N, C-alpha and C positions, 0 to 999 in steps of 0.2 A: 564507365562514369554514370551513363544514362540510369542504371539500375540504382547506383548509390543516391543519385540525386532524386529518384522516387521514392526510395527509402527514406530519405531525408524528409521529403514532403509529407508523407504519410505520418512520420514520426512528429512532425511539427503541429500537425492537425489533432492526431489522438493525443500528443502531448499537452495541447491546450486543453482538450476535453476531459483529460485525467488529472492533469497538474493543477488546473485552475480551481477545481471543486476541493482537492486536498489542501491547496494553498489557502482558500477561503475558510476551510476548518481550521487551519493552524491560526490563522489571524483572529478567529473567533475565540481563541484560547485567552486572549487577551479580555474580552468580554466577561467569558466564563469564569477565569481566576481573579476577575475585578470583583466580582460580586459573591463567589463561591469560596469558602474557606477550604483548606487542603481535604479535609475528610468529607465534605459535601461534593467536591470536585471528584475524589474517588468513587463515588456513587455512579457519576457520568462515566468514568472510565470502566468501571464494572459493566454497565449497561452494553458498551460496544465492545467490550470483549466477548461477551456471550453472542453479540450480535455476529461477529466474526466466525465464531466456531459453528453456529446454526447457519451461517450463509454457505460454509462449506460442505456441510452436511446435505442441504437441501439442493445443492446444484450438482453434486457428487460427480464433478469432472466433466460435466455435458458440454460446458462452453469450449474447452480446449477440443474435445471429441468431435464437435461440430466442425471447427477449424480444419481438423484432419481429414474427416470423411467428406465434407463438402467439396474440398478440393480434390481429394482422391476420387471421387465418384462424378466428377465433372459438373458440379453444381446441381446434383440430384435433388429437387425439392423434398423428396422423402427423408432426408438427412435432418432438415430442420423441423419437418413435421414429426418425425419420431421423437426428436429430443424435447420439443415443447410439450408434446401431449404426455410424455413420460415424467417431466417436472411437474405438469398441472396436476397429475394423478396424485403424485407423491405430496405436493404442497397441500391439497386438500386434505389428505389423510392425516397429516403432520397438524393442520389447523384444528381439525376437530378432536385429534388426541391430546394436543398440548394446550389448548384452551379448556377442554373439557376437566383436565387434569391439573389445572393452573395453580391451585393452593398447594398440593404436596410438591410439584415441581419447582415452584417459586422458593418454598420452604428449603429444598434441598439445594438449590443454588444460591441461598441466601440474599435473595434480592427481594425488593417490595413488589408484593403481587400485582399492584395496579401498573407499576413499571414493566413488570413482566408480560402482562397482558398487552401493554402498547408495544412492547418488543416484538411478540408475535405476529401483530397484525402487520407491523412494519415489514418483518421478514417475509411474509407471504407477498405483499406488493410488490417488494424489490425481486424476490425469485422469480415472479412471473413476467418480469421484464428482462432476464438474464439473457435467455435465448433470443429475443427480438435485438437485443443490444449486439449480440455476438454475431447476428445475421447482418446487421449494418456494417460490421467490420469486415465479415468475409466477402461480402459482396461490393466492398470498396465504396461505401457510402460514408466517408468519413464526416462531412458537412452535418448529415441528419445526426449521427452519433454525436458529435459535439453540441448540436442544438439542444438534445434530449437531456443531455449530462448537465449541461449550463443552467438549462430551466430548472432542474431540480435543486441545485445548490443555490440558485437566486431566491428560490421561495423558502427553503430552508433558513438562508443567511437572513432574507428580510425579517421572518418570523422570530428569528432570535432576537433581533434589534427591537422589533414591537415588543416582545414579552419582557425581555431582561434590560432594555435601555429606556424605551419610550414610554412604557405603562408605567414604571416606577416613578419616572419624573412626572407623568400626567397626574398620578395619585397624590404625590407630594405636594401639587399646586392646586389639588382639588380641596375645597373646603368639606364638601358633603361625604358622608359615607354610604354611598349607595350599594345595592345587591352586589353588583358585579364586581366592585372594590372589594367587599368582604370574601366573595368567592376567589378571587385572585389572590388575596393575602393568605387564604387559608391552606394553600399548598406549598410546598418546599419549591423554591426557584428551580431547582434542578429538574422538575418533571416539565418544564415549558420548554426545555431542550428536547426532550423526547416528543412533546406534543408538535413541536415545530417540524421534527424529523417525520412524523406520522403524517401530517398534512402535505408535506413536500413529496412523499412516496405515493400518496394517494392521487395527488394532481398529476404526477408523472405517468402513473398507470393509466389515467383516463386520457392522457396526451397520446399513450401509445396504442389506444384502441384501434385505431385505423391500421396499424402495422400487425396488431394481433389477429384481425380479421383475415390477413392473408395466409395465416397459417391453418391449414385443415387438421382436423383431429383424427389421429390414426397413428399405429404403430406397425412398422416393419419389424416383426420379432427377431428375424435373422440379424437385421442392422442394428437393432437395439443391444442385442448379445455382444455384437463387436464393439458396439460404442462404450457400453458397460466395462468391458473387459479393458478398453483403453482408458477410460475415464476414472474408474474406481481407484486404481493407483494413484491418480491425481488427485483424488479426493483425499486419501490418507496423507499424501505429500503435503495438502493444503491444511490438514488438521495439524501436522508436525509443524509446518510454516506458522500456523496461527499459534502454536505452542511457542515456537522461537519467539514470536513477536510479542505475546500477550501473558504467558503464564507468568513472567517475573513479577508482573504488577500484582497478580493474584496472589502470589506469594509473599511479597513484600507486605500487602495488606493483612496477610494471616500470620505471618512470621514475626513482623515488626509492629506495625499498626496503620490504620487507614489514613493518618495524616501523612506518613512517609510514602504511602502508596500515591496519595495525591500530589506530593511534591515531586516524586519521581516521574509520575504520567505527564505532568505540565511540563517539565523542561525537557523530556523526552521529545516532545513535539518539536523542538528546535532541531534535534536531528532528523527528524522527518523531511527537512529540507532535501538531503541527499535521497531520501525514499522517493520524493517527487521526481527527481531526475531518473532514477532507476525506473520508475513506473512509467514515464513517457516513453523512455526507451523501449521497454518492454512491449508496450502496445503496438508500437511500429514494427518491432523487430520480429515478433511472433509469427505474423502472417507472411512477412518478407521472407523469413527463414524456410517457411514451408513452401512458398511459391518458387523460391530460386534454387532449391535443393537439387535439381536435374542439370542446372548450368554447368559447364566444364569447369569454370573458376570459383565455384561456390565456395569452396573450403578456404580459398584465399581471401574471399569477401568476407567471410565470417571471422578470420584472424585479423583482418584489417579493421574491421568494425570494433572487435574487442579491444584493440590497442587504443583506437581513438575515444571509445567509451571511457577507458581507464585514464587516458590523458586529460580529457574535459572534466571528468569527475575529480580528479586529483586537484585541478586548479580550482573548481567549484568548492572543495573542501577547504582550500587555504583562504579562499576568499571568504566563505562563513566564518572561519575562526579570526580572520583579521577584523571583522565587524562583529563578533559575538556579543561584546557587552552593549551595543547600540541594539542588535537585534532581540537580546534577552529582555531588555527594559521596554522595548517596542510591543513585545508579544506578551509577556508575563504581567499580571495585574496587580500583585502584590509582592511585596519585599521577601516574604517569608518562603516564597517558592525558589528564589535564586540561589539558595544554599546549595542545590543539587547540579550547579553549572559542570561541575567536574567530569560529568556523564557525556557531555556533548562530544569531545572529540573521539571518545571510544565509540559511540554510538554512529557518528559520521563515518569513520573508519568501516565499522561493520556493515552499513548498508552499502558502501562503496564495493566491499568485497561480495557482498549478496548480490550486486548488480553484474559483476564479474562470474559468479554462479550461474545467473541467469543466462548469460552468454553461452557458458561452458555447456549447458543443459542441451544444447542443439542436437549434441550426439545421440542421446536416447529418445528424444522426441523424434527425429528424423528416420531412426531406425525401429522406431515403434516399441521400443524396450523401456516404457514408461514406468516399469516396476523399479527400475534403478532411481528414477526420481523419487519414488516412494522410499526407497532403502536409504538414500542420501538425507531426504527429509526426516526420517526416523533418525538417523544418526545425530543430525542437529538437534533434534529434540531431546534424544538422550543427554547429550552435552549440556544442553540448557537445563533439565531437570537435575541432573547430578551436580552440576557447577553451582546452581542457585541453592540447592538444599545444603551443601556443604559450607558455601561462603558466606551466604546471608548473615549467618549467626556471628560469623568471625569479622567481617569487613562492612556488614550493612548494605543499603541499596546499590552501592557501587559496583557490588558482586554481580548484579544483574546486568549492567552494561557489560561487564567482561564476559559474562556468559554468552551473550548476544554476539560479541566478536569471535569468541572461541567456536562457537556453532558455526558461523557463517564461513571462518576460515576452514575448518574441518570438512565440512561440505564441498567447498571449492576445491581443496587440495585433493580429495578423493574422486571427485567428479572428474578433475584434469587427467590423472592417472588412468582412469578406467576409460575416458574418451580416447586416450592414445592408443588403447587396445581395440576398441570397437568403431571408431569413426575418426580417424587421425587428422587433425586439424593442424596447419604449420603456425600456430600461435608464437608470437614473440614474447615468450614467457619473462625473459630477463628484464625488458623494458617493463612489462605489466608489473611485475613484482617491485621493480624500482620506483615506479611512479607511485604505487600504493605507499610503500614505505615513506618515500621522500615527502609526500603530502602529509602524512600522519605525523612524521616526526616535526615538520615545520609547523604543523596547527599546534601542536603540544608545546613548542618552544615559545611561540607567540603568546598561547595562553597563559603559560608558566610565569613569564618574564615581562610580556610587554602588553598586557590585557587593556591597559588604559592609555598606552602611549600610541597615538595614531600615527605620527610621523615616522616611528621606527617601524610600525606594523606595515605600513603602506610600503616603505622600501623593501621589507621583507617580501611581502607579495609581489611586487613588481620584479624583484630578482628571481622569484621562483618562475613567473611567466617567462623571463628572460632564460632561464635555464631550459625551460621546454621548448623554446624556440631553437637554442643551440642544438639541441638533441635532435629536434625533428624538423629543421629548417629546409632541408630538401623536398620533404613531404609538403610543407606550409607553402612553399614557393610554387610548386607544381601545381597545388590546388587553385592558387589565386590566378596563375597563368591561364588555366583552363577555364576560370571564371570570365576572365576578360576576353577570351577569344571567341 
């Protein structure tokens, strides 16, 4: 029980560090959609889609490789040194090439050249602190990790408020037309979101300088080869994941229009609440799974954690669907965006299943067969691409939500059966499937028939919690007995 408690403590701290920034980003959607029309909001979406792809390329799996080899080699400092030096070299090469050829690359990506140049600088600053962040996690310094994460999002959020809320109001109440007002008004408002990110990344990099000084430059060639062999499949998997998460929005923009892309992307953020839950779990789980894999009851612990991850996620999904109309009007700044609410239950279910996939992936990470992670992610990406290309012309942007669900379901199913062969964990599969399906159907039922009827919705939510208690009462009672003893 002590190991589970330690896991819960780490998950709580890392969860705050990971979830709070993402939550603040979701809350900023209200500000962004309040001042940006859907077409302009699509530019913001496109900027961060490219950021996601480039981030995966620039880190090429070194973060996860650090976790694996730092633990495997008994905290050998050469692991962090090699990882950081490698990323530093590739980042500098990337900076020179992609800034030097900014005009043709920006034209190819169909992005404003100024936005593109801001993006490149942000990417370099963020990439150079990836290994320091990972080092804090692997050496169990969760409080420092949380501080740096929260500092970054605090600066970003504050500048968003300054640029997009305070300054417009100040200008409105100012009679003079000074130079700074003219400069501010001469740029599209969306650029100030990117400037806020740039400043936040720069300040975070400066804050990290004392940590960066601890990393000596140097590469152990044999170690680097092993880390690349382990990490590159994870990079490919990351690119496939980025495709599962983001290609739909780009395709909507090209196959329908930018307005539909902006509407879909904004409402998609509501579904990200489940992603926040999954992210918090993953940050605590990944180091825990690696550190406990030699324990006699490791597989039983993994099975137990998956079951309760699913149960809590299912309850969370029903809670979001119960209060969906309130959440939507709280987070979305203009009525025009709300036409895409139909995608929310689909996206919530997709993210819950993706969280299950993260749990199931323990088998290929612990057996150092990360190529399977690459294969599974490619499978998901193929499903995403084919489904979107075939169905967007037929049913519109809701096809992209169904594509996400189909991709993560396919990945989880195949991973489960492969895991039974390579690293068999006694998962309670029947219960896991039941809680996913029951929560999804309950959420859809609430949305279709009782969206604005709070008394009925709350009764249904309470009944679902009661159902969970009836099924798992023995486990719940045992847990609270242990807590009180």
